[in-house]
N, CA, C, O and CB atoms as a CASP TS submission, in Angstrom:
PFRMAT TS
TARGET T0000
AUTHOR 0000-0000-0000
METHOD Language model
MODEL 1
PARENT N/A
ATOM      1  N   MET     1      18.426  13.914   7.442  1.00  0.00           N
ATOM      2  CA  MET     1      17.497  13.255   7.935  1.00  0.00           C
ATOM      3  C   MET     1      17.733  12.103   8.680  1.00  0.00           C
ATOM      4  O   MET     1      18.521  11.359   8.096  1.00  0.00           O
ATOM      5  CB  MET     1      16.797  13.032   7.098  1.00  0.00           C
ATOM      6  N   ASP     2      17.285  11.611   9.918  1.00  0.00           N
ATOM      7  CA  ASP     2      17.248  10.407  10.753  1.00  0.00           C
ATOM      8  C   ASP     2      16.005   9.259  10.324  1.00  0.00           C
ATOM      9  O   ASP     2      14.951   9.570   9.770  1.00  0.00           O
ATOM     10  CB  ASP     2      17.039  10.956  12.306  1.00  0.00           C
ATOM     11  N   LYS     3      16.296   8.253  10.614  1.00  0.00           N
ATOM     12  CA  LYS     3      15.028   7.155  10.220  1.00  0.00           C
ATOM     13  C   LYS     3      13.662   7.514  10.838  1.00  0.00           C
ATOM     14  O   LYS     3      12.577   7.497  10.257  1.00  0.00           O
ATOM     15  CB  LYS     3      15.360   5.567  10.801  1.00  0.00           C
ATOM     16  N   SER     4      13.845   7.758  11.789  1.00  0.00           N
ATOM     17  CA  SER     4      12.382   8.726  12.537  1.00  0.00           C
ATOM     18  C   SER     4      11.870   9.634  11.579  1.00  0.00           C
ATOM     19  O   SER     4      10.747   9.308  11.196  1.00  0.00           O
ATOM     20  CB  SER     4      12.765   9.825  13.966  1.00  0.00           C
ATOM     21  N   SER     5      12.449  10.959  10.918  1.00  0.00           N
ATOM     22  CA  SER     5      12.185  11.708  10.133  1.00  0.00           C
ATOM     23  C   SER     5      11.468  11.234   8.606  1.00  0.00           C
ATOM     24  O   SER     5      10.452  11.656   8.055  1.00  0.00           O
ATOM     25  CB  SER     5      13.306  12.295  10.126  1.00  0.00           C
ATOM     26  N   TRP     6      12.448  10.187   8.194  1.00  0.00           N
ATOM     27  CA  TRP     6      12.301   9.375   7.142  1.00  0.00           C
ATOM     28  C   TRP     6      10.911   8.609   7.055  1.00  0.00           C
ATOM     29  O   TRP     6      10.263   8.647   6.010  1.00  0.00           O
ATOM     30  CB  TRP     6      13.397   8.484   7.183  1.00  0.00           C
ATOM     31  N   ALA     7      10.495   7.958   8.099  1.00  0.00           N
ATOM     32  CA  ALA     7       9.622   7.009   8.234  1.00  0.00           C
ATOM     33  C   ALA     7       8.263   8.100   8.276  1.00  0.00           C
ATOM     34  O   ALA     7       7.308   7.971   7.510  1.00  0.00           O
ATOM     35  CB  ALA     7       9.971   5.968   9.595  1.00  0.00           C
ATOM     36  N   GLU     8       8.371   9.201   9.328  1.00  0.00           N
ATOM     37  CA  GLU     8       7.290  10.147   9.573  1.00  0.00           C
ATOM     38  C   GLU     8       6.869  10.671   8.067  1.00  0.00           C
ATOM     39  O   GLU     8       5.687  10.906   7.816  1.00  0.00           O
ATOM     40  CB  GLU     8       7.810  11.410  10.624  1.00  0.00           C
ATOM     41  N   HIS     9       8.006  10.856   6.983  1.00  0.00           N
ATOM     42  CA  HIS     9       7.720  11.476   5.850  1.00  0.00           C
ATOM     43  C   HIS     9       6.800  10.467   4.924  1.00  0.00           C
ATOM     44  O   HIS     9       5.789  10.843   4.332  1.00  0.00           O
ATOM     45  CB  HIS     9       9.055  11.922   5.206  1.00  0.00           C
ATOM     46  N   MET    10       7.415   8.876   4.891  1.00  0.00           N
ATOM     47  CA  MET    10       6.953   8.167   4.124  1.00  0.00           C
ATOM     48  C   MET    10       5.283   8.061   4.621  1.00  0.00           C
ATOM     49  O   MET    10       4.367   8.147   3.804  1.00  0.00           O
ATOM     50  CB  MET    10       7.846   6.940   4.081  1.00  0.00           C
ATOM     51  N   LEU    11       5.103   7.898   5.829  1.00  0.00           N
ATOM     52  CA  LEU    11       3.896   7.559   6.165  1.00  0.00           C
ATOM     53  C   LEU    11       2.890   8.871   5.706  1.00  0.00           C
ATOM     54  O   LEU    11       1.682   8.643   5.649  1.00  0.00           O
ATOM     55  CB  LEU    11       3.921   7.178   7.726  1.00  0.00           C
ATOM     56  N   ARG    12       3.307  10.009   5.433  1.00  0.00           N
ATOM     57  CA  ARG    12       2.424  11.003   5.168  1.00  0.00           C
ATOM     58  C   ARG    12       2.570  11.398   3.732  1.00  0.00           C
ATOM     59  O   ARG    12       1.992  12.397   3.305  1.00  0.00           O
ATOM     60  CB  ARG    12       2.612  12.115   6.082  1.00  0.00           C
ATOM     61  N   ASP    13       3.422  10.549   2.877  1.00  0.00           N
ATOM     62  CA  ASP    13       3.507  10.988   1.412  1.00  0.00           C
ATOM     63  C   ASP    13       2.385  10.244   0.781  1.00  0.00           C
ATOM     64  O   ASP    13       2.292   9.019   0.860  1.00  0.00           O
ATOM     65  CB  ASP    13       4.958  10.651   0.671  1.00  0.00           C
ATOM     66  N   GLU    14       1.516  11.018   0.138  1.00  0.00           N
ATOM     67  CA  GLU    14       0.683  10.663  -0.766  1.00  0.00           C
ATOM     68  C   GLU    14       0.735   9.415  -1.744  1.00  0.00           C
ATOM     69  O   GLU    14      -0.074   8.521  -1.993  1.00  0.00           O
ATOM     70  CB  GLU    14       0.637  11.637  -1.366  1.00  0.00           C
ATOM     71  N   TRP    15       1.953   9.699  -2.178  1.00  0.00           N
ATOM     72  CA  TRP    15       1.971   8.337  -3.242  1.00  0.00           C
ATOM     73  C   TRP    15       2.365   7.241  -2.793  1.00  0.00           C
ATOM     74  O   TRP    15       2.236   6.227  -3.479  1.00  0.00           O
ATOM     75  CB  TRP    15       2.804   8.404  -4.391  1.00  0.00           C
ATOM     76  N   PHE    16       3.050   7.194  -1.283  1.00  0.00           N
ATOM     77  CA  PHE    16       3.299   5.952  -0.829  1.00  0.00           C
ATOM     78  C   PHE    16       1.844   5.285  -0.151  1.00  0.00           C
ATOM     79  O   PHE    16       1.563   4.090  -0.068  1.00  0.00           O
ATOM     80  CB  PHE    16       4.542   6.092   0.212  1.00  0.00           C
ATOM     81  N   GLN    17       1.066   6.408   0.278  1.00  0.00           N
ATOM     82  CA  GLN    17      -0.183   5.973   1.173  1.00  0.00           C
ATOM     83  C   GLN    17      -1.200   5.035  -0.299  1.00  0.00           C
ATOM     84  O   GLN    17      -1.708   3.914  -0.266  1.00  0.00           O
ATOM     85  CB  GLN    17      -1.206   7.834   2.052  1.00  0.00           C
ATOM     86  N   GLU    18      -1.172   6.133  -1.517  1.00  0.00           N
ATOM     87  CA  GLU    18      -1.606   5.348  -2.442  1.00  0.00           C
ATOM     88  C   GLU    18      -1.102   4.039  -2.949  1.00  0.00           C
ATOM     89  O   GLU    18      -1.842   3.226  -3.504  1.00  0.00           O
ATOM     90  CB  GLU    18      -1.653   6.011  -3.254  1.00  0.00           C
ATOM     91  N   MET    19       0.117   3.858  -2.756  1.00  0.00           N
ATOM     92  CA  MET    19       0.784   2.493  -3.117  1.00  0.00           C
ATOM     93  C   MET    19       0.258   1.631  -2.405  1.00  0.00           C
ATOM     94  O   MET    19      -0.287   0.687  -2.977  1.00  0.00           O
ATOM     95  CB  MET    19       2.195   2.349  -2.952  1.00  0.00           C
ATOM     96  N   MET    20       0.259   1.692  -0.927  1.00  0.00           N
ATOM     97  CA  MET    20      -0.096   0.671   0.046  1.00  0.00           C
ATOM     98  C   MET    20      -1.392   0.595  -0.277  1.00  0.00           C
ATOM     99  O   MET    20      -1.630  -0.566  -0.611  1.00  0.00           O
ATOM    100  CB  MET    20       0.168   0.933   1.529  1.00  0.00           C
ATOM    101  N   GLN    21      -2.458   1.350  -0.348  1.00  0.00           N
ATOM    102  CA  GLN    21      -3.641   1.182  -0.901  1.00  0.00           C
ATOM    103  C   GLN    21      -3.755   0.426  -1.863  1.00  0.00           C
ATOM    104  O   GLN    21      -4.625  -0.428  -1.686  1.00  0.00           O
ATOM    105  CB  GLN    21      -4.101   2.122  -1.206  1.00  0.00           C
ATOM    106  N   GLU    22      -2.926   0.350  -3.395  1.00  0.00           N
ATOM    107  CA  GLU    22      -3.230  -0.423  -4.488  1.00  0.00           C
ATOM    108  C   GLU    22      -2.739  -1.565  -3.808  1.00  0.00           C
ATOM    109  O   GLU    22      -3.572  -2.460  -3.666  1.00  0.00           O
ATOM    110  CB  GLU    22      -2.634  -0.053  -5.901  1.00  0.00           C
ATOM    111  N   LEU    23      -1.567  -1.779  -3.334  1.00  0.00           N
ATOM    112  CA  LEU    23      -1.128  -3.121  -2.901  1.00  0.00           C
ATOM    113  C   LEU    23      -2.091  -3.971  -2.303  1.00  0.00           C
ATOM    114  O   LEU    23      -2.454  -5.056  -2.760  1.00  0.00           O
ATOM    115  CB  LEU    23      -0.105  -3.027  -2.007  1.00  0.00           C
ATOM    116  N   ARG    24      -2.578  -3.314  -1.033  1.00  0.00           N
ATOM    117  CA  ARG    24      -3.822  -4.227  -0.470  1.00  0.00           C
ATOM    118  C   ARG    24      -4.834  -4.435  -1.404  1.00  0.00           C
ATOM    119  O   ARG    24      -5.326  -5.563  -1.403  1.00  0.00           O
ATOM    120  CB  ARG    24      -4.546  -3.624   0.741  1.00  0.00           C
ATOM    121  N   ALA    25      -5.247  -3.651  -2.170  1.00  0.00           N
ATOM    122  CA  ALA    25      -6.645  -3.645  -3.194  1.00  0.00           C
ATOM    123  C   ALA    25      -6.310  -4.830  -3.984  1.00  0.00           C
ATOM    124  O   ALA    25      -7.228  -5.527  -4.415  1.00  0.00           O
ATOM    125  CB  ALA    25      -6.910  -2.157  -4.313  1.00  0.00           C
ATOM    126  N   VAL    26      -4.873  -5.182  -4.259  1.00  0.00           N
ATOM    127  CA  VAL    26      -4.563  -6.221  -5.434  1.00  0.00           C
ATOM    128  C   VAL    26      -4.739  -7.616  -4.468  1.00  0.00           C
ATOM    129  O   VAL    26      -5.353  -8.621  -4.824  1.00  0.00           O
ATOM    130  CB  VAL    26      -2.752  -6.003  -6.266  1.00  0.00           C
ATOM    131  N   GLU    27      -4.166  -7.463  -3.377  1.00  0.00           N
ATOM    132  CA  GLU    27      -3.997  -8.756  -2.344  1.00  0.00           C
ATOM    133  C   GLU    27      -5.679  -9.324  -2.231  1.00  0.00           C
ATOM    134  O   GLU    27      -6.081 -10.447  -2.536  1.00  0.00           O
ATOM    135  CB  GLU    27      -3.248  -8.160  -0.496  1.00  0.00           C
ATOM    136  N   ILE    28      -6.440  -8.239  -1.727  1.00  0.00           N
ATOM    137  CA  ILE    28      -7.642  -8.659  -1.131  1.00  0.00           C
ATOM    138  C   ILE    28      -8.346  -8.853  -2.477  1.00  0.00           C
ATOM    139  O   ILE    28      -9.073  -9.837  -2.333  1.00  0.00           O
ATOM    140  CB  ILE    28      -8.341  -7.605  -0.029  1.00  0.00           C
ATOM    141  N   ASN    29      -8.467  -8.367  -3.723  1.00  0.00           N
ATOM    142  CA  ASN    29      -8.965  -8.917  -4.768  1.00  0.00           C
ATOM    143  C   ASN    29      -8.464 -10.514  -5.151  1.00  0.00           C
ATOM    144  O   ASN    29      -9.150 -11.337  -5.757  1.00  0.00           O
ATOM    145  CB  ASN    29      -8.670  -7.950  -5.779  1.00  0.00           C
ATOM    146  N   LYS    30      -7.288 -10.686  -4.708  1.00  0.00           N
ATOM    147  CA  LYS    30      -6.772 -12.410  -5.181  1.00  0.00           C
ATOM    148  C   LYS    30      -7.634 -13.004  -4.239  1.00  0.00           C
ATOM    149  O   LYS    30      -8.266 -14.004  -4.580  1.00  0.00           O
ATOM    150  CB  LYS    30      -4.903 -13.023  -4.915  1.00  0.00           C
ATOM    151  N   PHE    31      -7.785 -12.432  -2.838  1.00  0.00           N
ATOM    152  CA  PHE    31      -8.635 -13.544  -2.007  1.00  0.00           C
ATOM    153  C   PHE    31      -9.930 -13.492  -2.164  1.00  0.00           C
ATOM    154  O   PHE    31     -10.562 -14.520  -1.921  1.00  0.00           O
ATOM    155  CB  PHE    31      -8.495 -13.498  -0.586  1.00  0.00           C
ATOM    156  N   ALA    32     -10.622 -12.326  -2.593  1.00  0.00           N
ATOM    157  CA  ALA    32     -11.929 -12.748  -3.239  1.00  0.00           C
ATOM    158  C   ALA    32     -12.450 -13.301  -4.092  1.00  0.00           C
ATOM    159  O   ALA    32     -13.507 -13.926  -4.007  1.00  0.00           O
ATOM    160  CB  ALA    32     -12.392 -12.235  -3.439  1.00  0.00           C
ATOM    161  N   MET    33     -11.528 -13.093  -5.395  1.00  0.00           N
ATOM    162  CA  MET    33     -11.681 -13.802  -6.799  1.00  0.00           C
ATOM    163  C   MET    33     -11.081 -15.337  -6.686  1.00  0.00           C
ATOM    164  O   MET    33     -11.271 -16.131  -7.608  1.00  0.00           O
ATOM    165  CB  MET    33     -10.790 -12.894  -8.041  1.00  0.00           C
ATOM    166  N   SER    34     -10.419 -15.669  -5.619  1.00  0.00           N
ATOM    167  CA  SER    34      -9.832 -17.064  -5.706  1.00  0.00           C
ATOM    168  C   SER    34     -11.120 -18.150  -5.915  1.00  0.00           C
ATOM    169  O   SER    34     -12.264 -17.842  -5.582  1.00  0.00           O
ATOM    170  CB  SER    34      -8.917 -17.406  -4.223  1.00  0.00           C
ATOM    171  N   ASP    35     -10.826 -19.272  -6.427  1.00  0.00           N
ATOM    172  CA  ASP    35     -11.280 -20.337  -6.669  1.00  0.00           C
ATOM    173  C   ASP    35     -12.052 -21.026  -5.418  1.00  0.00           C
ATOM    174  O   ASP    35     -11.556 -20.515  -4.414  1.00  0.00           O
ATOM    175  CB  ASP    35     -10.248 -21.010  -7.187  1.00  0.00           C
ATOM    176  N   ILE    36     -12.752 -21.685  -5.150  1.00  0.00           N
ATOM    177  CA  ILE    36     -13.091 -22.146  -3.655  1.00  0.00           C
ATOM    178  C   ILE    36     -12.039 -23.130  -3.396  1.00  0.00           C
ATOM    179  O   ILE    36     -11.742 -23.279  -2.210  1.00  0.00           O
ATOM    180  CB  ILE    36     -14.640 -22.844  -3.422  1.00  0.00           C
ATOM    181  N   ASN    37     -11.400 -23.847  -4.284  1.00  0.00           N
ATOM    182  CA  ASN    37     -10.211 -24.878  -3.738  1.00  0.00           C
ATOM    183  C   ASN    37      -8.990 -24.138  -3.920  1.00  0.00           C
ATOM    184  O   ASN    37      -7.986 -24.821  -3.716  1.00  0.00           O
ATOM    185  CB  ASN    37     -10.069 -26.378  -4.577  1.00  0.00           C
ATOM    186  N   ASP    38      -8.822 -23.159  -4.185  1.00  0.00           N
ATOM    187  CA  ASP    38      -7.439 -22.423  -4.377  1.00  0.00           C
ATOM    188  C   ASP    38      -7.105 -22.064  -2.797  1.00  0.00           C
ATOM    189  O   ASP    38      -7.230 -20.859  -2.583  1.00  0.00           O
ATOM    190  CB  ASP    38      -7.552 -20.890  -5.485  1.00  0.00           C
ATOM    191  N   LYS    39      -6.704 -22.844  -1.636  1.00  0.00           N
ATOM    192  CA  LYS    39      -6.137 -22.558  -0.692  1.00  0.00           C
ATOM    193  C   LYS    39      -4.989 -21.831  -0.799  1.00  0.00           C
ATOM    194  O   LYS    39      -4.748 -20.855  -0.088  1.00  0.00           O
ATOM    195  CB  LYS    39      -6.018 -23.457  -0.147  1.00  0.00           C
ATOM    196  N   GLU    40      -4.362 -22.197  -1.538  1.00  0.00           N
ATOM    197  CA  GLU    40      -2.680 -21.720  -1.813  1.00  0.00           C
ATOM    198  C   GLU    40      -2.575 -20.216  -1.960  1.00  0.00           C
ATOM    199  O   GLU    40      -1.770 -19.595  -1.266  1.00  0.00           O
ATOM    200  CB  GLU    40      -1.982 -22.389  -3.334  1.00  0.00           C
ATOM    201  N   VAL    41      -3.502 -19.494  -3.000  1.00  0.00           N
ATOM    202  CA  VAL    41      -3.783 -18.137  -3.190  1.00  0.00           C
ATOM    203  C   VAL    41      -4.196 -17.653  -2.246  1.00  0.00           C
ATOM    204  O   VAL    41      -3.567 -16.621  -2.011  1.00  0.00           O
ATOM    205  CB  VAL    41      -4.520 -17.827  -4.056  1.00  0.00           C
ATOM    206  N   ARG    42      -5.173 -17.900  -1.327  1.00  0.00           N
ATOM    207  CA  ARG    42      -5.721 -17.073  -0.344  1.00  0.00           C
ATOM    208  C   ARG    42      -4.642 -16.986   0.508  1.00  0.00           C
ATOM    209  O   ARG    42      -4.414 -15.843   0.903  1.00  0.00           O
ATOM    210  CB  ARG    42      -6.978 -17.541   0.303  1.00  0.00           C
ATOM    211  N   GLU    43      -3.757 -18.036   0.992  1.00  0.00           N
ATOM    212  CA  GLU    43      -2.704 -18.083   2.279  1.00  0.00           C
ATOM    213  C   GLU    43      -1.892 -17.028   1.714  1.00  0.00           C
ATOM    214  O   GLU    43      -1.818 -15.985   2.363  1.00  0.00           O
ATOM    215  CB  GLU    43      -1.768 -19.636   2.647  1.00  0.00           C
ATOM    216  N   ASN    44      -1.093 -17.143   0.301  1.00  0.00           N
ATOM    217  CA  ASN    44      -0.400 -16.160  -0.085  1.00  0.00           C
ATOM    218  C   ASN    44      -0.912 -14.489   0.156  1.00  0.00           C
ATOM    219  O   ASN    44      -0.280 -13.624   0.762  1.00  0.00           O
ATOM    220  CB  ASN    44      -0.242 -16.523  -1.402  1.00  0.00           C
ATOM    221  N   ALA    45      -2.239 -14.350  -0.515  1.00  0.00           N
ATOM    222  CA  ALA    45      -2.592 -12.912  -0.256  1.00  0.00           C
ATOM    223  C   ALA    45      -2.746 -12.620   1.263  1.00  0.00           C
ATOM    224  O   ALA    45      -2.736 -11.447   1.634  1.00  0.00           O
ATOM    225  CB  ALA    45      -3.939 -12.542  -0.998  1.00  0.00           C
ATOM    226  N   TYR    46      -2.898 -13.715   2.234  1.00  0.00           N
ATOM    227  CA  TYR    46      -3.045 -13.161   3.501  1.00  0.00           C
ATOM    228  C   TYR    46      -1.743 -12.623   3.963  1.00  0.00           C
ATOM    229  O   TYR    46      -1.512 -11.790   4.839  1.00  0.00           O
ATOM    230  CB  TYR    46      -3.586 -14.137   4.437  1.00  0.00           C
ATOM    231  N   MET    47      -0.611 -13.551   2.862  1.00  0.00           N
ATOM    232  CA  MET    47       0.646 -13.609   4.002  1.00  0.00           C
ATOM    233  C   MET    47       1.207 -12.031   3.516  1.00  0.00           C
ATOM    234  O   MET    47       1.671 -11.266   4.361  1.00  0.00           O
ATOM    235  CB  MET    47       2.088 -15.226   3.738  1.00  0.00           C
ATOM    236  N   GLN    48       1.107 -11.650   2.078  1.00  0.00           N
ATOM    237  CA  GLN    48       1.326 -10.285   1.349  1.00  0.00           C
ATOM    238  C   GLN    48       0.362  -9.148   2.531  1.00  0.00           C
ATOM    239  O   GLN    48       0.832  -8.476   3.449  1.00  0.00           O
ATOM    240  CB  GLN    48       0.548 -10.382  -0.616  1.00  0.00           C
ATOM    241  N   LEU    49      -0.733  -9.234   2.197  1.00  0.00           N
ATOM    242  CA  LEU    49      -1.266  -8.312   3.342  1.00  0.00           C
ATOM    243  C   LEU    49      -0.618  -8.122   4.826  1.00  0.00           C
ATOM    244  O   LEU    49      -0.642  -6.976   5.274  1.00  0.00           O
ATOM    245  CB  LEU    49      -2.588  -8.785   3.597  1.00  0.00           C
ATOM    246  N   ARG    50      -0.093  -9.057   5.551  1.00  0.00           N
ATOM    247  CA  ARG    50       0.551  -8.971   6.515  1.00  0.00           C
ATOM    248  C   ARG    50       1.860  -8.191   6.377  1.00  0.00           C
ATOM    249  O   ARG    50       2.263  -7.259   7.072  1.00  0.00           O
ATOM    250  CB  ARG    50       0.655 -10.129   6.909  1.00  0.00           C
ATOM    251  N   ALA    51       2.459  -8.813   5.269  1.00  0.00           N
ATOM    252  CA  ALA    51       3.816  -8.085   5.203  1.00  0.00           C
ATOM    253  C   ALA    51       3.370  -6.496   4.826  1.00  0.00           C
ATOM    254  O   ALA    51       4.007  -5.754   5.574  1.00  0.00           O
ATOM    255  CB  ALA    51       4.927  -8.846   3.924  1.00  0.00           C
ATOM    256  N   LEU    52       2.844  -6.031   4.283  1.00  0.00           N
ATOM    257  CA  LEU    52       2.436  -4.917   4.235  1.00  0.00           C
ATOM    258  C   LEU    52       1.913  -4.069   5.356  1.00  0.00           C
ATOM    259  O   LEU    52       1.891  -2.839   5.416  1.00  0.00           O
ATOM    260  CB  LEU    52       1.736  -5.023   3.464  1.00  0.00           C
ATOM    261  N   GLU    53       1.384  -5.183   6.466  1.00  0.00           N
ATOM    262  CA  GLU    53       0.761  -4.338   7.813  1.00  0.00           C
ATOM    263  C   GLU    53       2.356  -4.090   8.559  1.00  0.00           C
ATOM    264  O   GLU    53       2.670  -3.093   9.210  1.00  0.00           O
ATOM    265  CB  GLU    53      -0.628  -5.513   9.049  1.00  0.00           C
ATOM    266  N   LEU    54       3.153  -5.169   8.294  1.00  0.00           N
ATOM    267  CA  LEU    54       4.501  -5.097   9.070  1.00  0.00           C
ATOM    268  C   LEU    54       5.069  -3.808   8.677  1.00  0.00           C
ATOM    269  O   LEU    54       5.419  -3.034   9.567  1.00  0.00           O
ATOM    270  CB  LEU    54       5.560  -6.318   8.737  1.00  0.00           C
ATOM    271  N   ILE    55       5.190  -3.514   7.544  1.00  0.00           N
ATOM    272  CA  ILE    55       5.830  -2.504   6.513  1.00  0.00           C
ATOM    273  C   ILE    55       5.526  -1.026   7.384  1.00  0.00           C
ATOM    274  O   ILE    55       6.363  -0.223   7.795  1.00  0.00           O
ATOM    275  CB  ILE    55       4.957  -2.587   4.728  1.00  0.00           C
ATOM    276  N   GLU    56       4.134  -0.977   7.498  1.00  0.00           N
ATOM    277  CA  GLU    56       3.766   0.384   7.851  1.00  0.00           C
ATOM    278  C   GLU    56       3.679   0.339   9.446  1.00  0.00           C
ATOM    279  O   GLU    56       3.646   1.420  10.034  1.00  0.00           O
ATOM    280  CB  GLU    56       2.330   0.858   7.110  1.00  0.00           C
ATOM    281  N   THR    57       3.636  -0.920  10.223  1.00  0.00           N
ATOM    282  CA  THR    57       3.853  -0.776  11.782  1.00  0.00           C
ATOM    283  C   THR    57       5.328  -0.843  12.189  1.00  0.00           C
ATOM    284  O   THR    57       5.689  -0.867  13.366  1.00  0.00           O
ATOM    285  CB  THR    57       3.084  -1.945  12.579  1.00  0.00           C
ATOM    286  N   TYR    58       6.087  -0.870  11.227  1.00  0.00           N
ATOM    287  CA  TYR    58       7.540  -0.418  11.586  1.00  0.00           C
ATOM    288  C   TYR    58       7.855   0.936  11.256  1.00  0.00           C
ATOM    289  O   TYR    58       8.410   1.650  12.092  1.00  0.00           O
ATOM    290  CB  TYR    58       8.565  -1.238  10.905  1.00  0.00           C
ATOM    291  N   LEU    59       7.544   1.379  10.071  1.00  0.00           N
ATOM    292  CA  LEU    59       7.535   2.828   9.969  1.00  0.00           C
ATOM    293  C   LEU    59       6.947   3.672  11.265  1.00  0.00           C
ATOM    294  O   LEU    59       7.554   4.555  11.871  1.00  0.00           O
ATOM    295  CB  LEU    59       6.702   3.152   8.718  1.00  0.00           C
ATOM    296  N   GLU    60       6.037   3.336  11.453  1.00  0.00           N
ATOM    297  CA  GLU    60       4.827   3.717  12.648  1.00  0.00           C
ATOM    298  C   GLU    60       5.570   3.762  14.286  1.00  0.00           C
ATOM    299  O   GLU    60       5.394   4.591  15.179  1.00  0.00           O
ATOM    300  CB  GLU    60       3.404   2.237  12.639  1.00  0.00           C
ATOM    301  N   GLY    61       6.406   2.589  14.263  1.00  0.00           N
ATOM    302  CA  GLY    61       7.331   2.515  15.187  1.00  0.00           C
ATOM    303  C   GLY    61       8.479   3.461  15.391  1.00  0.00           C
ATOM    304  O   GLY    61       8.903   3.989  16.419  1.00  0.00           O
ATOM    305  N   LEU    62       8.835   3.528  14.252  1.00  0.00           N
ATOM    306  CA  LEU    62      10.053   4.543  14.255  1.00  0.00           C
ATOM    307  C   LEU    62       9.786   5.943  14.433  1.00  0.00           C
ATOM    308  O   LEU    62      10.647   6.811  14.576  1.00  0.00           O
ATOM    309  CB  LEU    62      10.784   4.490  13.010  1.00  0.00           C
ATOM    310  N   VAL    63       8.492   6.116  14.417  1.00  0.00           N
ATOM    311  CA  VAL    63       7.974   7.552  14.549  1.00  0.00           C
ATOM    312  C   VAL    63       7.570   7.741  16.094  1.00  0.00           C
ATOM    313  O   VAL    63       7.510   8.727  16.829  1.00  0.00           O
ATOM    314  CB  VAL    63       6.621   7.831  13.509  1.00  0.00           C
ATOM    315  N   SER    64       7.315   6.344  16.270  1.00  0.00           N
ATOM    316  CA  SER    64       6.674   6.551  18.103  1.00  0.00           C
ATOM    317  C   SER    64       7.900   6.506  19.055  1.00  0.00           C
ATOM    318  O   SER    64       7.812   6.934  20.205  1.00  0.00           O
ATOM    319  CB  SER    64       5.483   5.028  18.761  1.00  0.00           C
ATOM    320  N   GLN    65       9.075   5.963  18.539  1.00  0.00           N
ATOM    321  CA  GLN    65      10.324   5.719  18.801  1.00  0.00           C
ATOM    322  C   GLN    65      10.905   7.081  19.562  1.00  0.00           C
ATOM    323  O   GLN    65      11.290   7.183  20.726  1.00  0.00           O
ATOM    324  CB  GLN    65      11.036   5.309  17.465  1.00  0.00           C
ATOM    325  N   LYS    66      10.828   8.310  18.297  1.00  0.00           N
ATOM    326  CA  LYS    66      11.541   9.417  18.369  1.00  0.00           C
ATOM    327  C   LYS    66      10.572  10.397  19.369  1.00  0.00           C
ATOM    328  O   LYS    66      10.990  11.373  19.992  1.00  0.00           O
ATOM    329  CB  LYS    66      11.865   9.972  16.838  1.00  0.00           C
ATOM    330  N   LEU    67       9.221   9.908  19.364  1.00  0.00           N
ATOM    331  CA  LEU    67       8.525  10.611  20.433  1.00  0.00           C
ATOM    332  C   LEU    67       8.638  10.354  21.789  1.00  0.00           C
ATOM    333  O   LEU    67       8.616  11.156  22.723  1.00  0.00           O
ATOM    334  CB  LEU    67       7.354  10.530  20.250  1.00  0.00           C
ATOM    335  N   ILE    68       8.803   8.742  21.801  1.00  0.00           N
ATOM    336  CA  ILE    68       9.231   8.488  23.230  1.00  0.00           C
ATOM    337  C   ILE    68      10.510   8.808  23.908  1.00  0.00           C
ATOM    338  O   ILE    68      10.629   8.940  25.126  1.00  0.00           O
ATOM    339  CB  ILE    68       9.150   7.274  23.406  1.00  0.00           C
ATOM    340  N   ASP    69      11.669   8.949  22.838  1.00  0.00           N
ATOM    341  CA  ASP    69      12.983   9.417  23.520  1.00  0.00           C
ATOM    342  C   ASP    69      12.909  11.039  23.800  1.00  0.00           C
ATOM    343  O   ASP    69      13.620  11.568  24.655  1.00  0.00           O
ATOM    344  CB  ASP    69      14.337   9.051  22.493  1.00  0.00           C
ATOM    345  N   GLU    70      12.027  11.727  23.034  1.00  0.00           N
ATOM    346  CA  GLU    70      11.788  12.919  23.444  1.00  0.00           C
ATOM    347  C   GLU    70      11.365  13.448  24.887  1.00  0.00           C
ATOM    348  O   GLU    70      11.795  14.341  25.617  1.00  0.00           O
ATOM    349  CB  GLU    70      11.004  13.209  22.676  1.00  0.00           C
ATOM    350  N   LYS    71      10.314  12.492  24.987  1.00  0.00           N
ATOM    351  CA  LYS    71       9.771  12.948  26.365  1.00  0.00           C
ATOM    352  C   LYS    71      10.510  12.167  27.296  1.00  0.00           C
ATOM    353  O   LYS    71      10.357  12.605  28.436  1.00  0.00           O
ATOM    354  CB  LYS    71       8.188  12.742  26.593  1.00  0.00           C
ATOM    355  N   ARG    72      11.319  11.088  27.231  1.00  0.00           N
ATOM    356  CA  ARG    72      12.297  10.600  28.168  1.00  0.00           C
ATOM    357  C   ARG    72      13.501  12.145  28.393  1.00  0.00           C
ATOM    358  O   ARG    72      13.810  12.623  29.485  1.00  0.00           O
ATOM    359  CB  ARG    72      13.109   8.958  27.356  1.00  0.00           C
ATOM    360  N   LEU    73      13.927  12.588  27.174  1.00  0.00           N
ATOM    361  CA  LEU    73      14.762  13.434  27.378  1.00  0.00           C
ATOM    362  C   LEU    73      14.215  14.852  28.398  1.00  0.00           C
ATOM    363  O   LEU    73      14.911  15.674  28.992  1.00  0.00           O
ATOM    364  CB  LEU    73      15.198  13.709  25.984  1.00  0.00           C
ATOM    365  N   LYS    74      13.033  14.762  28.331  1.00  0.00           N
ATOM    366  CA  LYS    74      12.384  15.971  29.009  1.00  0.00           C
ATOM    367  C   LYS    74      12.490  15.710  30.580  1.00  0.00           C
ATOM    368  O   LYS    74      13.106  16.454  31.343  1.00  0.00           O
ATOM    369  CB  LYS    74      10.748  16.164  28.521  1.00  0.00           C
ATOM    370  N   ILE    75      11.690  14.359  31.026  1.00  0.00           N
ATOM    371  CA  ILE    75      11.814  14.080  32.151  1.00  0.00           C
ATOM    372  C   ILE    75      12.973  13.908  32.783  1.00  0.00           C
ATOM    373  O   ILE    75      13.009  14.201  33.978  1.00  0.00           O
ATOM    374  CB  ILE    75      11.248  13.301  32.272  1.00  0.00           C
ATOM    375  N   LEU    76      14.259  13.361  32.076  1.00  0.00           N
ATOM    376  CA  LEU    76      15.786  13.726  32.723  1.00  0.00           C
ATOM    377  C   LEU    76      16.129  15.235  33.112  1.00  0.00           C
ATOM    378  O   LEU    76      17.232  15.516  33.582  1.00  0.00           O
ATOM    379  CB  LEU    76      16.953  13.335  31.610  1.00  0.00           C
TER
END
């Protein structure tokens, strides 16, 4: 299994999707429940949400790269 296939498998895996949703929900809850003066908690939650987004974006990029490479080979 290459990286692209692995990434596609991860993005389609129901447990991975559930885990990512749960992790996002935890961070959103931290943000929503933070005290008005607790800027650090909100900033940390925001950075965690961005990290989760970067993970998904990376996996999507691996899948997209495979499609781009396949189309490039067809053109050549």
